[in-house]
C-alpha positions, 0 to 999 in steps of 0.5 A: 526479504528485498531481493527474496524472489519467492515472495509472492506478489501475483494475484492471478490464481485467486480462489473465491471465498464467501465471507459474512458481511460482518467480515466483509465490513471488517475488511473494508474498515481495515483498507479505509483505516490504513488510509486514514492513518497514512493521511493523519501522518500516523506512521507508527501505527501504520507500520504496526498494520504489516506483517514482518515480511510484508512489502509494499510495491508500486509497479512501473509498467502496466504489465510488470508481473513482478518487481524482479524482471523490471525497475519499480517506482517502489519496492520496500521491505520493513527495514525501508519503510522504516527508514522512510518513516525516520526520514519523514519524522526527522525535523531537519529533513528539508524536503518535509519543510513544510511537511506534506499533507494528503488526503485520499478517497477509496472505493470499490472495495472488493474481495477477490478471494484467497491466493494460493498461500491463504492470503486475502486479496482485496482490490480498490480504487483511489484518488489522492492529493498531496500538498506541500506548500506549492503545487498539489500532486494528484494521484489516481489509481488501484490498490491490491492489499494482500491480508493475513488473518490474525489469531483472534481476529484482525488483519495485517498487511502482507502486500500493498500493490499501488497501481498508479494510472499514470505509472510509466510517467515522469514522477517526481520524488514520492515522498509519503506513502501512497 
């Protein structure tokens, strides 16, 4: 999956959809819930939000159309997400002594529509702050979530794309998920 160049990250061809107010509210709550799980370091619950083939992507350049043709700040499949979580939870991980605390604010949650594969495309804006005992790290940008509807209701993450405003700047290690 990591090098599966058939994984569609595009959001250019989106078909508008009309959702009920209740469905829109469910989508918004899913996006907010995902952010809260990250802020509370509830890693396993966050991992459970993903589809088996889901991908987490932080592009490096502003016009980057895919992770296959240019280096990315992050391109992680299920295995890499699980490995990062194990490292974050390991009590011998000196880079998490003290542990990173984070808080984020999301806004402008907008449902664009569905992509050609039928995934719901949702965009939002964020501002986050991380703290690990020294200088705070502020991050600002936009998010694109591709969501897969579940039988019986609910959503799963097919893709999360984090577009940092300063994505082409020099960044320190991105320890925790944005």
